[in-house]
N, C-alpha and C positions, 0 to 999 in steps of 0.2 A: 618479446612477440602476445598480446594481449590473450587471456586463457577468460571461458567465461568459467564459476567460480558455484563452490557447493553451494549450499544455503547452509553447515555449518559454516560452512571456510568464508562465508562473505559478512554473518556473525558475526563469527570471531573477529574477523582484521579487526570490524568501527565497532562493535558494543566498548571499550573504554573509552572513548574518545568522543560519546553519545550521539552515536551515531545506532539506530536501529533499521535491520533488516525487513520486507512488508513486499509484500508480490514482487518480487524479481529489482526490485528494488532498494537502494539508501536511503533513506528519512533521519532530517533531522530541524528541530528549530533553534535559534537564535532572535535573543530577548533586545529588543532596543525600543528604542526611550519616544520615538517621531518616524513620521514617516518620512523623513527627510533622512534619518540615521540610518533605517533600511533601504532608502535607497546607495547611499554612500555602503552600506556592509556589502548588500547586494550586490557592486560595484566589484569588489576588494575579489567578493569571491569569481564573481568572472575570472580578472587579473590574476589569480589564485589559479583560474584549471590554465589560462592559456586557448592554445589553440584549437583543445579538446572540449572546452565550456559545452559549444553548440551541440552537438554528439551528445553527448554526456547529462552537462547539468539541467536541472530545473528549479527557477526561483519563483517562490508566492511572495511576494513586497507586504506587509498590513502594517496600519499605525504603530503594536506594540509587539510585533515580531517578525524574524521574515524566517521562510519556511524552506528547506536546501533539498532537493532533490533528487539522484544519482542515478543512473540509469544507460547502458549501454541503447544508442537505437537504431543501431546496426543490431545486435543481435537480440535488441529483447531481453536481456537479465545481465546480473549483475559480474562484473570482469573487475581484471586484475585490476586494470585502466582505472576505471570506480571508486576504488578501493584507496589507489594510490593518489587521488587527487582531493578525499578524502581528509586526509592524513593533512594535502594541503588548504586544504580549505579550513582546519579546523585551526593551523599554526595562527593562517592567517585571522582569522577571526580573535585567538586568544591576542596576539601580537596589537588588535583592537581592543582592544581591554574586555569583552566580551566572553561568552561559550556558547561551544555546540551543545546540544542537547535534550532527551529525548519526552519532556514534560510531563513523565509519570505519575510525581508525586499529587499527592493531595491537597495540593495549595493552587496546583497548572491546572487551565483552563480547560485540560483535558490534554491527551497523551497526542502524538503523533501518529498518525492514521490511515489507512487505504481505505475507499471503500468500493465493495465490488456489488451488482444489483442479478441475481440467478433467476432463472427463467427455467422454471418446466416446461420440457415437453414431447411427447414419444417419435419427435422429428424434425431433428435442429435443421436438418437440414434444408427443411419445408423455411420456420419460419427466421431467420437468417437473416437471409438478403432481405425481410421486413426490415427487421431494427437496424441493421445494416442501413437504409433508404431514411428510413422517418427519425431517424437519428442525427445524422450527417455522421455516420461512425467510419472507423477503417481500421485494414486488420493489422492485429503486430508484425516485423518484420520475421517470416517465417512459421507464419502463425497464418493460413489462409485457405484452410479445412474445410471442408462443411458447415465444423461442430465449432470448427477452433472461438476464441472470446474477442470480441468485438474491442473498439477499443475511441475512445477521441482523440481525433491526432490533432488536435491541439490542445489535447494535456487537463483539458477543467473536467470532463463529465467525469459520473465513475464508469470502470469496466462492466460490461457486459456480456457471463456467460450462461451458457445451456447445459440444467440438467437433465440428462438422461432420463427419461421415467419409463420401465419398462411394463406397466399400465398407468390409466387411468386413474388419477386419485381426485374427483370431484368434490369431496369433503376438506378440502384441503386449500388455503391457499397457494397459485401455481406459479408467484414472485417471491420475493425473501434478498432480506437487505449480509452480507456478508460484510461483518467493517474487521478489520484486519488490522489488528492495537500490537502495540512490542510483546515478546512474550512473556518482558515481566508486567505488565501490566495486565498482563487476563485475567490472573484473579478478583481484581480488583473494581474492573470493569465486572464480571458477574455478577462479586458481592451486587455493586448500587443496584445491578438490574434487578437481582432477585427483589433485593431491598425498596425495593420501588412494583410490586406487583407480579413479575415475571414469574412465571418458572422455568424449572431448568426440562429438556422435554427428554436431550440425549449427550450424555460422555463417551459413549460408545468407542468416536473418533479421538477426542482430549489427546493432548494438546493439541491437534490438524487442528480444530473446530470443535466447540460444542454450543449444542442446538437451544436456542429458550427461545418461548412468547411472554405474549400478554395474556391479559382474565380472558379475551375473542379467542383464540389460538393464533395469532399471527406470529409470523417465523421471524428470529433474525437467527445467523450465526456470528459467537465472538472467533473469529478465527487466528491461529495466529503458523508463522513458517516449520513450525518443529512438529516431529510426525510424522512429516510426509515423505522419509524419502522409499524411493521406488512407486513414488504417486504420480503422475502425471501432473504436470501444473505447479504452480510456485505456492 
């Protein structure tokens, strides 16, 4: 029977295979030499998933890499089916002479990651319908409440979530980016941002997230799955 996994369970089940848990998904990258090779590899991963492919697997094919994402669309979460599929896909990729990897090395263009946009608000229920309409977004499975996040129904754009404010703060930006990276990539990403002129605003909620800012005060958060037990969301 398909069961939803906790963050540690999902991460532990696939980390050794080169997958990383990111925002309720499993994600990995496979290096390829051409777009044609990428399409061929994508087809082999779909075949490895069998009938489960359509409800669990998403594939992004580029000339240099194929990025694979697993999530149960019915549960909007990682389940035991997803981790089993990760093992099957990894075996198929290895059989084809390649590897699944999170691209966290210094030589990689960047690690696998997911982007969210957070909007500060005093009334999420009032503004959520506007953002849903203007972006053409939709509710996640089981998350259609007045303050729940919104997602791109075709899986291309970043998720939108609403950060409840207790009072207006006009002196700060109202929209910021959350960049969810592998837990073992976060220190390197933060160091790079600081070396590039950024500053650390807060690490009070680390390793769930670190708040960084540029020299103008525009904020962004580096986030991971760790340190979130007992918290709402992924």
